KEMAR-522320 format. One record per residue: residue number from 1; residue in three letters; x, y, z of N, C-alpha, C in turn. Coordinates in Angstrom, 2 decimals, m for minus. Each point is the difference from the previous one (the first is absolute). Layout:
BEGIN
SITE|NUM|ALA|X|Y|Z|X|Y|Z|X|Y|Z
...
END
This chain:
BEGIN
SITE|1|UNK|10.17|9.86|m10.99|0.42|m1.01|0.97|0.05|m1.37|m0.68
SITE|2|UNK|1.09|m0.71|0.20|0.14|m1.33|m0.59|m0.68|m1.04|0.87
SITE|3|UNK|m0.18|m1.18|m0.57|m0.59|m1.09|0.78|0.90|m0.33|1.19
SITE|4|UNK|1.30|m0.02|m0.21|0.93|m0.30|1.09|m0.16|1.00|1.14
SITE|5|UNK|m0.12|1.27|m0.34|m0.15|1.03|1.03|m1.32|m0.15|0.75
SITE|6|UNK|m1.06|m0.31|m0.73|m1.30|m0.19|0.66|0.04|m1.19|0.94
SITE|7|UNK|0.58|m1.10|m0.45|0.09|m1.20|0.84|0.84|0.28|1.24
SITE|8|UNK|1.08|0.74|m0.16|0.84|0.35|1.15|m0.80|0.80|1.03
SITE|9|UNK|m0.82|0.92|m0.46|m0.84|0.78|0.92|m1.01|m0.89|0.72
SITE|10|UNK|m0.58|m0.94|m0.74|m0.99|m0.90|0.59|0.61|m0.80|1.15
SITE|11|UNK|1.17|m0.55|m0.22|0.60|m0.85|1.04|0.65|0.82|1.11
SITE|12|UNK|0.45|1.21|m0.32|0.57|0.86|1.03|m1.09|0.47|0.96
SITE|13|UNK|m1.17|0.33|m0.53|m1.09|0.53|0.82|m0.98|m1.08|0.44
SITE|14|UNK|0.23|m1.22|m0.50|m0.91|m1.12|0.29|m1.44|0.39|m0.30
SITE|15|UNK|m0.17|0.57|m1.18|m1.31|0.50|m0.41|m0.09|m0.01|m1.51
SITE|16|UNK|m1.18|m0.36|m0.49|m0.29|0.18|m1.43|m1.31|0.78|m0.14
SITE|17|UNK|m0.18|0.94|0.93|m1.20|0.82|0.06|0.10|1.20|m0.93
SITE|18|UNK|m1.07|0.21|m0.76|m0.17|1.20|m0.82|m1.20|0.75|0.57
SITE|19|UNK|0.18|1.26|0.32|m1.09|0.81|0.54|m0.63|0.78|m1.14
SITE|20|UNK|m1.29|m0.21|m0.21|m0.72|0.70|m1.05|m0.47|1.37|0.46
SITE|21|UNK|0.43|1.03|m0.70|m0.38|1.37|0.35|m1.23|0.41|m0.81
SITE|22|UNK|m1.14|m0.60|0.36|m1.29|0.28|m0.66|m0.68|1.13|0.78
SITE|23|UNK|0.54|1.18|m0.09|m0.39|1.09|0.89|m1.25|0.70|m0.50
SITE|24|UNK|m1.04|m0.03|0.84|m1.32|0.53|m0.33|m0.34|1.09|1.01
SITE|25|UNK|m0.30|1.20|m0.50|m0.32|1.11|0.90|m1.20|m0.29|0.89
SITE|26|UNK|m0.87|m0.89|m0.42|m1.17|m0.34|0.80|0.32|m0.97|1.14
SITE|27|UNK|1.21|m0.53|0.02|0.35|m1.00|1.00|1.13|0.40|0.93
SITE|28|UNK|0.75|1.02|m0.37|1.09|0.42|0.88|m0.58|0.75|1.20
SITE|29|UNK|0.75|0.14|1.09|m0.52|0.71|1.18|m0.48|1.40|m0.36
SITE|30|UNK|m1.14|0.37|0.56|m0.64|1.27|m0.35|0.89|1.20|0.28
SITE|31|UNK|0.80|m0.07|1.06|0.79|1.17|0.36|1.06|0.32|m1.05
SITE|32|UNK|0.36|m1.01|m0.83|0.99|0.25|m1.04|m0.57|0.82|m1.16
SITE|33|UNK|m1.32|0.05|m0.10|m0.61|0.74|m1.10|0.27|1.50|0.11
SITE|34|UNK|0.42|0.45|1.18|0.36|1.41|0.18|1.41|0.29|m0.49
SITE|35|UNK|0.75|m1.05|m0.27|1.37|0.14|m0.49|m0.02|0.46|m1.46
SITE|36|UNK|0.92|0.88|m0.41|0.01|0.43|m1.41|0.29|m1.13|m0.98
SITE|37|UNK|0.69|m1.05|0.45|0.29|m1.16|m0.83|m0.36|m1.27|0.76
SITE|38|UNK|m1.27|m0.27|0.20|m0.41|m1.10|0.88|0.48|m1.37|m0.46
SITE|39|UNK|m0.02|m0.25|m1.29|0.42|m1.32|m0.51|1.49|m0.21|0.23
SITE|40|UNK|0.78|1.01|m0.32|1.46|m0.11|0.17|0.35|m0.17|1.47
SITE|41|UNK|m0.63|0.78|0.85|0.27|m0.10|1.44|m0.38|m1.38|0.52
SITE|42|UNK|m1.18|m0.48|m0.39|m0.43|m1.34|0.41|0.99|m1.04|m0.48
SITE|43|UNK|0.38|0.05|m1.28|0.92|m1.00|m0.55|1.35|0.01|0.72
SITE|44|UNK|0.52|1.18|0.25|1.30|0.09|0.69|m0.07|m0.63|1.38
SITE|45|UNK|m1.07|0.27|0.73|m0.16|m0.58|1.34|m0.10|m1.53|m0.08
SITE|46|UNK|m0.76|m0.50|m0.96|m0.14|m1.45|m0.17|1.34|m0.61|m0.38
SITE|47|UNK|0.70|0.63|m0.93|1.31|m0.52|m0.44|0.98|m0.04|1.17
SITE|48|UNK|0.11|1.10|0.73|0.94|0.04|1.13|m0.32|m1.09|1.02
SITE|49|UNK|m1.28|m0.27|0.21|m0.41|m0.97|1.01|0.20|m1.43|m0.44
SITE|50|UNK|m0.17|m0.27|m1.30|0.02|m1.39|m0.48|1.31|m0.42|m0.65
SITE|51|UNK|0.86|0.95|m0.32|1.23|m0.31|m0.73|0.86|m1.09|0.64
SITE|52|UNK|0.09|m0.08|1.34|0.82|m1.07|0.58|m0.53|m1.40|m0.26
SITE|53|UNK|m1.26|m0.12|m0.40|m0.64|m1.32|m0.08|m0.31|m0.44|m1.43
SITE|54|UNK|0.29|0.84|m0.98|m0.32|m0.36|m1.38|1.20|0.22|m0.90
SITE|55|UNK|m0.09|m0.53|m1.21|1.07|0.17|m0.98|m0.47|0.76|m1.23
SITE|56|UNK|m1.31|0.27|m0.09|m0.54|0.63|m1.21|m1.22|0.85|0.34
SITE|57|UNK|m0.24|0.98|m0.87|m1.22|0.80|0.05|m0.65|0.00|m1.37
SITE|58|UNK|m1.34|0.03|0.00|m0.74|m0.07|m1.26|m1.10|1.06|m0.02
SITE|59|UNK|0.31|1.21|m0.46|m1.07|0.97|m0.19|m0.91|m0.44|m1.15
SITE|60|UNK|m1.30|0.04|0.23|m0.98|m0.33|m1.02|m0.40|1.29|m0.71
SITE|61|UNK|0.33|0.10|m1.29|m0.17|1.27|m0.71|m1.45|0.49|m0.03
SITE|62|UNK|m0.96|m0.91|0.02|m1.40|0.42|m0.06|m0.36|0.96|1.13
SITE|63|UNK|0.57|m0.25|1.17|m0.33|0.83|1.16|0.57|1.41|m0.14
SITE|64|UNK|1.09|0.13|m0.75|0.63|1.30|m0.19|m0.60|0.73|m1.21
SITE|65|UNK|m0.24|m0.73|m1.07|m0.59|0.60|m1.19|m1.41|0.52|0.26
SITE|66|UNK|m0.70|m0.63|0.95|m1.36|0.43|0.30|m0.05|1.41|0.59
SITE|67|UNK|1.15|0.52|0.43|0.06|1.34|0.59|0.57|1.03|m0.96
SITE|68|UNK|0.16|m0.41|m1.27|0.50|0.94|m0.99|1.45|0.38|0.21
SITE|69|UNK|0.32|1.24|m0.34|1.39|0.47|0.05|0.58|m0.13|1.40
SITE|70|UNK|m0.80|0.32|1.02|0.50|m0.10|1.38|0.35|m1.44|0.35
SITE|71|UNK|m0.78|m0.93|m0.50|0.27|m1.41|0.27|1.28|m0.47|m0.66
SITE|72|UNK|0.22|0.40|m1.25|1.23|m0.38|m0.69|1.21|0.61|0.70
SITE|73|UNK|m0.15|1.24|0.46|1.09|0.64|0.75|0.28|m0.76|1.29
SITE|74|UNK|m1.06|m0.50|0.64|0.17|m0.77|1.22|0.72|m1.32|m0.28
SITE|75|UNK|m0.35|m0.64|m1.11|0.71|m1.22|m0.38|1.49|0.29|m0.23
SITE|76|UNK|0.28|1.06|m0.75|1.40|0.36|m0.27|0.75|0.28|1.30
SITE|77|UNK|m0.63|0.72|0.91|0.65|0.33|1.27|0.26|m1.25|0.83
SITE|78|UNK|m0.95|m0.94|m0.04|0.16|m1.26|0.73|1.18|m0.79|m0.54
SITE|79|UNK|0.11|m0.10|m1.31|1.12|m0.72|m0.62|1.33|0.69|0.33
SITE|80|UNK|0.02|1.32|m0.07|1.22|0.74|0.32|0.41|m0.21|1.45
SITE|81|UNK|m0.98|m0.04|0.89|0.29|m0.22|1.42|0.61|m1.38|0.22
SITE|82|UNK|m0.57|m0.99|m0.65|0.53|m1.36|0.12|1.43|m0.07|m0.53
SITE|83|UNK|0.25|0.62|m1.12|1.33|m0.07|m0.60|1.04|0.73|0.87
SITE|84|UNK|m0.42|1.07|0.63|0.95|0.76|0.82|0.29|m0.66|1.34
SITE|85|UNK|m1.05|m0.48|0.67|0.17|m0.48|1.37|0.01|m1.52|0.14
SITE|86|UNK|m0.52|m0.70|m1.00|m0.07|m1.47|0.07|0.42|m0.60|m1.34
SITE|87|UNK|1.24|0.28|m0.41|0.44|m0.39|m1.35|0.10|m1.50|m0.22
SITE|88|UNK|m0.02|m0.79|1.07|0.10|m1.45|m0.15|m1.36|m0.69|m0.07
SITE|89|UNK|m1.06|0.78|0.04|m1.34|m0.58|m0.15|m0.39|m0.01|m1.47
SITE|90|UNK|m0.60|m1.07|m0.41|m0.45|m0.24|m1.36|m1.30|0.78|m0.23
SITE|91|UNK|m0.08|0.78|m1.09|m1.18|0.82|m0.27|m0.73|m0.54|m1.22
SITE|92|UNK|m1.26|m0.38|0.21|m0.86|m0.50|m1.08|m1.09|1.02|m0.28
SITE|93|UNK|m0.08|0.46|m1.23|m1.13|0.82|m0.42|m1.10|m0.96|m0.47
SITE|94|UNK|m1.07|m0.05|0.75|m1.10|m0.91|m0.35|m0.96|0.77|m0.91
SITE|95|UNK|0.32|m0.04|m1.29|m0.75|0.80|m0.97|m0.75|m0.86|m1.02
SITE|96|UNK|0.37|m1.27|m0.09|m0.66|m0.97|m0.90|m0.14|0.55|m1.41
SITE|97|UNK|1.09|0.53|m0.52|0.00|0.54|m1.35|0.12|m1.11|m1.04
SITE|98|UNK|m0.27|0.33|m1.25|0.09|m0.95|m1.09|m0.88|0.46|m1.15
SITE|99|UNK|0.63|0.29|m1.15|m0.74|0.52|m1.15|0.83|m0.30|m1.24
SITE|100|UNK|m0.44|0.48|m1.16|0.78|m0.25|m1.21|1.39|0.58|0.16
SITE|101|UNK|0.93|m0.49|m0.79|1.42|0.23|0.23|0.44|1.42|0.27
SITE|102|UNK|m0.41|0.98|m0.87|0.50|1.35|0.21|m0.57|0.63|1.27
SITE|103|UNK|m1.23|m0.41|0.40|m0.57|0.50|1.25|0.71|m0.62|1.20
SITE|104|UNK|0.27|m1.30|m0.07|0.75|m0.66|1.07|1.38|0.62|0.15
SITE|105|UNK|0.60|0.40|m1.11|1.32|0.64|0.06|m0.06|1.28|0.82
SITE|106|UNK|m1.11|0.74|m0.13|m0.16|1.22|0.78|m0.23|m0.31|1.48
SITE|107|UNK|m0.79|m1.03|0.27|m0.20|m0.42|1.39|1.34|m0.40|0.63
SITE|108|UNK|0.79|m0.76|m0.76|1.29|m0.44|0.51|0.90|1.19|0.29
SITE|109|UNK|m0.01|0.98|m0.90|0.82|1.20|0.20|m0.45|0.74|1.25
SITE|110|UNK|m1.32|0.07|0.20|m0.55|0.70|1.16|0.52|m0.59|1.31
SITE|111|UNK|m0.12|m1.31|0.13|0.30|m0.62|1.30|1.47|m0.35|0.19
SITE|112|UNK|0.69|m0.34|m1.08|1.40|m0.41|0.15|0.99|1.14|m0.20
SITE|113|UNK|m0.34|0.96|m0.84|0.88|1.16|m0.19|m0.40|1.16|0.92
SITE|114|UNK|m1.27|0.40|m0.07|m0.44|1.18|0.74|m0.05|m0.25|1.51
SITE|115|UNK|m0.71|m1.08|0.41|m0.13|m0.28|1.43|1.11|m0.90|0.53
SITE|116|UNK|0.64|m0.74|m0.89|1.14|m0.85|0.35|m0.33|m1.00|1.11
SITE|117|UNK|m1.19|m0.61|m0.08|m0.34|m1.05|0.96|0.70|m1.30|m0.41
SITE|118|UNK|0.04|m0.95|0.92|0.67|m1.27|m0.29|m0.84|m0.93|m0.86
SITE|119|UNK|m1.33|0.08|0.15|m0.86|m0.98|m0.65|m1.34|0.62|m0.34
SITE|120|UNK|m0.67|m0.64|m0.97|m1.31|0.46|m0.44|m0.88|m1.21|m0.28
SITE|121|UNK|m1.24|0.04|0.47|m0.94|m1.06|m0.35|m0.54|0.27|m1.40
SITE|122|UNK|m0.08|m1.09|m0.79|m0.38|0.12|m1.41|m1.07|m1.04|m0.32
SITE|123|UNK|m1.05|0.44|m0.71|m1.05|m0.90|m0.45|0.40|m0.58|m1.36
SITE|124|UNK|0.07|m1.35|m0.12|0.56|m0.60|m1.21|m1.02|m0.37|m1.07
SITE|125|UNK|m1.26|0.35|0.17|m1.04|m0.61|m0.83|m0.11|0.56|m1.41
SITE|126|UNK|0.82|1.01|m0.35|0.08|0.43|m1.39|1.16|m0.67|m0.72
SITE|127|UNK|0.74|m0.85|0.70|1.02|m0.79|m0.66|1.41|0.58|0.06
SITE|128|UNK|0.90|m0.67|m0.72|1.43|0.26|0.13|0.39|1.43|m0.32
SITE|129|UNK|m0.56|0.58|m1.07|0.43|1.34|m0.37|m0.42|1.06|1.01
SITE|130|UNK|m0.96|m0.34|0.87|m0.40|0.95|1.05|0.90|m0.09|1.23
SITE|131|UNK|0.77|m1.08|0.09|0.88|m0.22|1.15|1.46|0.32|m0.33
SITE|132|UNK|0.42|m0.28|m1.24|1.40|0.14|m0.38|0.61|1.37|0.32
SITE|133|UNK|m0.70|1.13|m0.19|0.64|1.29|0.30|0.46|0.14|1.44
SITE|134|UNK|m0.69|m0.67|0.92|0.41|0.08|1.40|1.28|m0.78|0.27
SITE|135|UNK|0.29|m0.97|m0.86|1.13|m0.90|0.23|1.33|0.58|m0.45
SITE|136|UNK|m0.04|1.17|m0.62|1.23|0.58|m0.54|0.79|0.77|1.05
SITE|137|UNK|m0.54|0.11|1.21|0.66|0.78|1.06|0.80|m0.93|0.91
SITE|138|UNK|1.29|0.05|m0.15|0.88|m0.88|0.76|m0.11|0.30|1.50
SITE|139|UNK|m0.12|m1.06|0.78|m0.07|0.15|1.45|m1.38|0.28|0.54
SITE|140|UNK|m0.99|0.17|m0.88|m1.37|0.25|0.44|m0.80|m1.30|m0.08
SITE|141|UNK|m0.95|m0.13|0.89|m0.81|m1.21|0.09|m1.38|0.23|m0.62
SITE|142|UNK|m0.41|m0.91|m0.84|m1.35|0.00|m0.58|m0.78|m1.09|0.71
SITE|143|UNK|m1.08|0.38|0.66|m0.78|m0.95|0.79|m1.32|m0.26|m0.72
SITE|144|UNK|m0.10|m1.15|m0.64|m1.20|m0.31|m0.78|m1.12|m0.52|0.88
SITE|145|UNK|m1.21|0.49|m0.26|m1.18|m0.55|0.66|m0.24|m1.40|m0.54
SITE|146|UNK|m0.09|m0.98|0.90|m0.21|m1.38|m0.43|m1.26|m0.61|0.60
SITE|147|UNK|m0.05|m0.05|1.32|m1.14|m0.63|0.69|m0.38|0.91|1.16
SITE|148|UNK|m1.02|0.81|m0.20|m0.32|1.05|0.96|m0.96|m0.48|1.08
SITE|149|UNK|m0.13|0.82|1.06|m0.72|m0.44|1.20|m1.48|0.37|m0.01
SITE|150|UNK|m0.45|0.76|m0.99|m1.39|0.44|m0.01|m0.94|m1.10|m0.50
SITE|151|UNK|m1.25|0.08|0.41|m0.98|m1.03|m0.40|m0.17|m0.07|m1.51
SITE|152|UNK|0.04|1.14|m0.68|m0.18|0.04|m1.44|1.11|m0.66|m0.79
SITE|153|UNK|1.11|m0.32|0.66|1.10|m0.67|m0.71|m0.46|m1.33|m0.59
SITE|154|UNK|m1.05|m0.57|0.60|m0.51|m1.29|m0.48|m0.65|0.13|m1.38
SITE|155|UNK|m0.37|1.22|m0.40|m0.67|0.19|m1.28|0.87|m0.43|m1.18
SITE|156|UNK|1.31|0.26|0.10|0.89|m0.29|m1.12|1.22|m0.85|0.38
SITE|157|UNK|0.59|0.28|1.15|1.31|m0.57|0.30|m0.01|m1.52|0.15
SITE|158|UNK|m1.16|m0.57|0.31|m0.09|m1.46|0.18|m0.50|m0.72|m1.26
SITE|159|UNK|m0.26|0.74|m1.07|m0.47|m0.62|m1.23|1.07|m0.92|m0.58
SITE|160|UNK|m0.43|m1.15|m0.55|0.93|m0.99|m0.55|m0.08|m0.02|m1.52
SITE|161|UNK|1.15|m0.27|m0.63|0.00|m0.20|m1.44|m0.18|m1.49|m0.31
SITE|162|UNK|0.16|m0.37|m1.26|m0.25|m1.38|m0.41|0.91|m1.00|0.71
SITE|163|UNK|1.21|0.45|0.37|0.94|m0.90|0.68|m0.21|m0.03|1.51
SITE|164|UNK|m0.95|0.79|0.51|m0.25|0.03|1.43|0.85|1.00|0.75
SITE|165|UNK|0.75|0.83|m0.73|0.82|1.03|0.63|m0.85|1.20|0.37
SITE|166|UNK|0.06|0.40|1.26|m0.76|1.16|0.43|0.66|1.29|m0.46
SITE|167|UNK|m0.79|1.04|m0.16|0.52|1.26|m0.54|1.13|0.54|0.85
SITE|168|UNK|m0.13|m0.05|1.33|1.08|0.55|0.83|1.30|m0.77|m0.20
SITE|169|UNK|m0.09|m1.30|m0.27|1.20|m0.80|m0.26|0.65|0.41|m1.32
SITE|170|UNK|m0.83|0.33|m0.99|0.53|0.45|m1.28|0.66|1.37|0.15
SITE|171|UNK|m0.60|0.86|0.81|0.61|1.30|0.26|1.38|m0.17|0.63
SITE|172|UNK|0.08|m0.88|0.98|1.30|m0.26|0.64|1.02|m0.50|m1.00
SITE|173|UNK|m0.39|m0.98|m0.80|0.93|m0.59|m0.97|0.44|1.02|m1.04
SITE|174|UNK|m0.96|0.79|m0.50|0.34|1.03|m0.98|0.91|1.06|0.61
SITE|175|UNK|m0.31|0.38|1.24|0.84|0.98|0.67|1.44|m0.46|0.11
SITE|176|UNK|0.18|m1.27|0.29|1.35|m0.55|0.07|0.66|0.02|m1.37
SITE|177|UNK|m0.77|m0.31|m1.04|0.53|0.03|m1.37|0.44|1.42|m0.39
SITE|178|UNK|m0.79|1.01|0.44|0.32|1.38|m0.35|1.20|0.53|0.77
SITE|179|UNK|0.35|m0.66|1.09|1.12|0.45|0.81|m0.41|0.62|1.31
SITE|180|UNK|m1.29|0.01|0.32|m0.46|0.55|1.29|0.06|m1.10|1.06
SITE|181|UNK|1.21|m0.45|0.28|0.17|m1.12|0.91|0.05|0.43|1.46
SITE|182|UNK|0.05|1.29|0.27|0.29|0.43|1.36|m1.18|m0.08|0.96
SITE|183|UNK|m1.20|0.46|m0.44|m1.09|0.05|0.97|m1.38|m0.02|m0.67
SITE|184|UNK|m0.93|m0.69|0.67|m1.39|m0.04|m0.43|m0.90|0.32|1.19
SITE|185|UNK|m1.18|0.57|m0.29|m1.00|0.23|1.04|m0.84|m1.25|0.14
SITE|186|UNK|m0.06|m0.53|1.23|m0.79|m1.19|0.30|m0.71|0.24|1.32
SITE|187|UNK|m1.32|m0.01|0.00|m0.76|0.34|1.19|0.06|m1.05|1.09
SITE|188|UNK|0.13|0.47|1.25|0.07|m0.91|1.15|m1.28|m0.79|0.18
SITE|189|UNK|m1.12|0.56|m0.41|m1.28|m0.69|0.19|m0.19|m1.17|m0.97
SITE|190|UNK|0.95|m0.20|m0.89|m0.07|m1.12|m0.92|0.55|m1.29|0.62
SITE|191|UNK|0.62|0.11|1.18|0.42|m1.16|0.79|0.87|m1.00|m0.74
SITE|192|UNK|m0.47|m1.23|m0.09|0.81|m1.08|m0.55|0.30|0.19|m1.48
SITE|193|UNK|m0.71|0.90|m0.68|0.31|0.28|m1.40|1.40|0.59|m0.16
SITE|194|UNK|0.55|0.55|1.09|1.37|0.49|m0.05|0.96|m1.14|m0.34
SITE|195|UNK|m0.34|m1.21|0.44|0.80|m1.17|m0.38|m0.02|m0.23|m1.50
SITE|196|UNK|m1.15|0.24|m0.63|m0.10|m0.12|m1.46|0.84|1.08|m0.68
SITE|197|UNK|0.02|1.20|0.58|0.85|1.07|m0.52|1.46|m0.41|0.05
SITE|198|UNK|0.40|m0.60|1.11|1.39|m0.40|0.16|0.42|m1.09|m1.00
SITE|199|UNK|m0.93|m0.81|m0.44|0.36|m1.03|m0.98|0.36|0.63|m1.35
SITE|200|UNK|m0.59|1.16|m0.30|0.30|0.69|m1.25|1.16|0.96|0.17
SITE|201|UNK|0.04|0.67|1.13|1.02|1.03|0.26|0.72|m0.32|1.31
SITE|202|UNK|0.85|m1.03|m0.01|0.60|m0.46|1.26|1.00|0.95|0.62
SITE|203|UNK|0.58|0.90|m0.79|1.07|0.85|0.53|m0.36|1.47|0.09
SITE|204|UNK|m1.15|0.38|m0.49|m0.39|1.42|0.00|m0.42|0.46|1.39
SITE|205|UNK|0.21|1.29|0.26|m0.59|0.61|1.18|m1.49|0.16|m0.23
SITE|206|UNK|m0.78|m0.11|1.07|m1.43|0.22|m0.04|m0.35|1.17|0.90
SITE|207|UNK|m0.72|0.97|m0.55|m0.56|1.09|0.81|m1.40|m0.44|0.39
SITE|208|UNK|m0.20|m0.18|1.30|m1.23|m0.65|0.49|m0.83|0.98|0.83
SITE|209|UNK|m1.04|0.60|m0.62|m0.95|0.79|0.78|m1.07|m0.90|0.60
SITE|210|UNK|m0.73|0.53|0.95|m1.15|m0.75|0.54|0.19|m0.52|1.40
SITE|211|UNK|1.21|0.12|0.56|0.20|m0.39|1.40|m0.44|1.16|0.88
SITE|212|UNK|m0.79|m0.28|1.00|m0.49|1.07|0.88|m1.47|0.26|m0.22
SITE|213|UNK|m0.33|1.19|m0.48|m1.41|0.40|m0.13|m0.79|m0.91|m0.93
SITE|214|UNK|0.69|m0.58|m1.02|m0.70|m0.87|m0.94|m0.07|m1.46|0.46
SITE|215|UNK|0.66|m0.32|1.10|m0.17|m1.31|0.61|0.95|m1.09|m0.45
SITE|216|UNK|1.01|0.33|m0.80|0.96|m1.02|m0.43|0.88|m0.47|1.15
SITE|217|UNK|0.43|m1.25|m0.06|0.82|m0.59|1.07|1.48|0.06|m0.37
SITE|218|UNK|0.78|0.65|0.86|1.44|0.07|m0.23|0.62|m1.39|m0.01
SITE|219|UNK|m0.43|m0.84|0.91|0.58|m1.34|0.10|m0.29|m0.82|m1.25
SITE|220|UNK|m1.20|0.16|m0.55|m0.35|m0.73|m1.22|0.81|0.52|m1.19
SITE|221|UNK|0.17|1.31|m0.08|0.82|0.59|m1.06|1.41|m0.57|0.06
SITE|222|UNK|0.57|m0.06|1.20|1.36|m0.51|0.14|0.09|m1.49|m0.30
SITE|223|UNK|m1.00|m0.74|0.42|m0.02|m1.45|m0.24|0.11|m0.31|m1.49
SITE|224|UNK|m0.74|0.73|m0.81|m0.05|m0.29|m1.43|0.95|0.85|m0.84
SITE|225|UNK|0.40|1.16|0.53|0.72|0.94|m0.85|1.44|0.28|0.34
SITE|226|UNK|0.44|m0.30|1.23|1.36|0.36|0.39|1.02|m0.91|m0.67
SITE|227|UNK|1.12|0.59|m0.46|1.10|m0.74|m0.59|1.28|0.32|0.77
SITE|228|UNK|1.14|m0.53|m0.43|1.21|0.06|0.81|0.48|1.42|0.30
SITE|229|UNK|m0.26|0.96|m0.92|0.37|1.38|0.30|m1.23|0.83|0.34
SITE|230|UNK|m1.00|m0.67|0.52|m1.29|0.55|0.42|m0.94|0.13|m1.19
SITE|231|UNK|0.33|0.85|m0.96|m0.81|0.10|m1.21|m1.37|0.61|0.21
SITE|232|UNK|m0.19|0.68|1.12|m1.31|0.58|0.30|0.14|1.44|0.48
SITE|233|UNK|m0.93|0.85|m0.43|m0.27|1.27|0.65|m1.48|m0.02|0.33
SITE|234|UNK|m0.32|m0.01|1.27|m1.39|m0.06|0.43|m0.45|1.40|0.39
SITE|235|UNK|m1.04|0.47|m0.68|m0.48|1.36|0.21|m1.18|0.04|0.97
SITE|236|UNK|0.04|1.00|0.87|m1.15|0.33|0.83|m0.18|1.51|m0.06
SITE|237|UNK|m1.21|0.43|m0.28|m0.28|1.43|m0.13|m0.90|0.46|1.13
SITE|238|UNK|m1.30|m0.18|m0.16|m0.97|0.50|0.98|0.24|m0.54|1.40
SITE|239|UNK|0.41|m1.28|0.09|0.19|m0.61|1.30|1.10|0.66|0.82
SITE|240|UNK|0.91|0.70|m0.68|1.09|0.68|0.69|m0.25|1.50|0.10
SITE|241|UNK|m0.24|0.65|m1.13|0.01|1.46|0.02|m1.25|0.60|0.66
SITE|242|UNK|m1.08|m0.78|0.08|m1.20|0.50|0.66|m0.28|m0.74|1.30
SITE|243|UNK|1.06|m0.35|0.71|m0.15|m0.71|1.27|m0.66|0.87|1.06
SITE|244|UNK|0.10|1.33|m0.16|m0.63|0.92|0.95|m0.28|1.33|m0.70
SITE|245|UNK|m1.05|0.68|0.44|m0.28|1.35|m0.50|0.30|1.05|1.07
SITE|246|UNK|0.64|m0.43|1.07|0.32|0.92|1.08|1.39|0.57|m0.11
SITE|247|UNK|0.41|0.70|1.06|1.35|0.58|0.04|1.08|m1.07|m0.07
SITE|248|UNK|m0.37|m1.23|0.34|0.98|m1.10|0.03|0.04|m0.77|m1.31
SITE|249|UNK|m0.47|0.60|m1.11|m0.13|m0.77|m1.25|1.34|m0.56|m0.47
SITE|250|UNK|1.08|0.75|0.17|1.30|m0.49|m0.44|0.48|m1.16|0.88
SITE|251|UNK|m0.17|0.16|1.30|0.39|m1.07|0.91|m0.82|m1.26|m0.24
SITE|252|UNK|m1.28|0.17|m0.28|m0.87|m1.15|m0.28|0.43|m0.71|m1.28
SITE|253|UNK|0.38|0.77|m1.00|0.46|m0.61|m1.25|1.31|m0.76|0.22
SITE|254|UNK|0.87|0.56|0.84|1.27|m0.67|0.32|m0.26|m1.34|0.68
SITE|255|UNK|m0.97|m0.02|0.91|m0.31|m1.24|0.71|m0.52|m1.07|m0.96
SITE|256|UNK|m0.84|0.40|m0.95|m0.52|m0.96|m0.98|1.12|m0.52|m0.89
SITE|257|UNK|0.87|0.91|m0.45|1.12|m0.41|m0.85|0.96|m0.92|0.75
SITE|258|UNK|0.26|0.33|1.25|0.90|m0.81|0.81|m0.57|m1.40|0.21
SITE|259|UNK|m1.30|m0.11|0.21|m0.62|m1.31|0.19|0.15|m0.86|m1.24
SITE|260|UNK|m0.18|0.60|m1.18|0.18|m0.76|m1.24|1.47|m0.37|m0.20
SITE|261|UNK|0.89|0.94|0.30|1.43|m0.28|m0.14|0.43|m1.17|0.87
SITE|262|UNK|m0.52|m0.08|1.19|0.35|m1.10|0.90|m0.48|m1.34|m0.55
SITE|263|UNK|m1.18|m0.01|m0.61|m0.47|m1.22|m0.64|0.88|m0.37|m1.18
SITE|264|UNK|0.44|1.01|m0.74|0.86|m0.24|m1.16|1.37|m0.54|0.43
SITE|265|UNK|0.50|0.51|1.10|1.28|m0.50|0.52|m0.10|m1.49|0.32
SITE|266|UNK|m1.13|m0.42|0.53|m0.21|m1.42|0.30|0.00|m0.82|m1.27
SITE|267|UNK|m0.62|0.51|m1.05|m0.06|m0.73|m1.27|1.38|m0.08|m0.65
SITE|268|UNK|0.75|1.09|0.05|1.36|0.02|m0.58|0.92|m0.96|0.74
SITE|269|UNK|m0.22|m0.14|1.29|0.84|m0.90|0.80|m0.15|m1.47|m0.42
SITE|270|UNK|m1.08|m0.31|m0.71|m0.23|m1.37|m0.44|0.82|m0.37|m1.24
SITE|271|UNK|0.56|1.01|m0.68|0.75|m0.26|m1.22|1.33|m0.70|0.31
END
C-alpha cells in the first residue's frame, strides 16, 4: 500500500485507527476455547466488527509465537483473511525485528515475501546494516522504533550526547538518512514529546500506540503530531479487542472502535 492509498483510506473513512490484534488465549471469551481454532475465530469476529471504523490492523507476533506452530498458523490465517476480505486495510506485523545484515535479510523475506504484509516494525539499535535489508522491498513500509510508550524507554531513549541531542532524536534523524522516511513508532504516553519528534521528522507517518488501556490522549497526540495528510496511525489493542468476555465481545469491540473513530473524525475535520 502506498502512502497516497493509505491517506485516501484515512480521509474516506474519517479514521486513522489501527486495531492491535494482541490475541491472548487467557483473555478471549471462555466459550471460544472449545473452538478448534479459537484465535482465528476470535480475530475474524473482531475484524468483521471493527473493519468499518479502522484503516489498519497490527497483529503482535509475540502473542502468536508464544503458541508455537498453532500460533504461527493462526497469524498466517489472520493475514490471509484480511487480504481476502479487507484488502484495503493496512497490515502491520508488529515483530520488532532487527539483527545483523544477513539475519535481517531473512526476517525481511519472512514478512515481506512469505506473509506479504504491508509493514513491519523494526528495532534500529544495531545500526544501518541491520535496517538496510528491509528497505530493499519496494512498496513495503519499515516502521522504526523511535520513542516508545513503556516506562523503561526512559533508560536509553532520553539520553543526550555532547550536543544535547537525545537518542530518540538521533534515531529519527538516522532513519531519515537511511531512507526510512515513511513511519516511526512514537508512544502516545509521551505527550508533548511528539512535538519534538515532529521537529525532526515533520513529514513521516507516526504509528502511535498507547491510546486506550495505556492512558494516552488522542487529542494530545493530534495536537502535537497531526499534519496536513494526517500522518498518524493510532493503535488501540486491549481497549478494543477485550471490551467484553461475553457473547457480545464482537459488538463491544465495535462500539469501542466506533467511539474512537468518531473522535478521530472530529480531529480530521480541523485540518
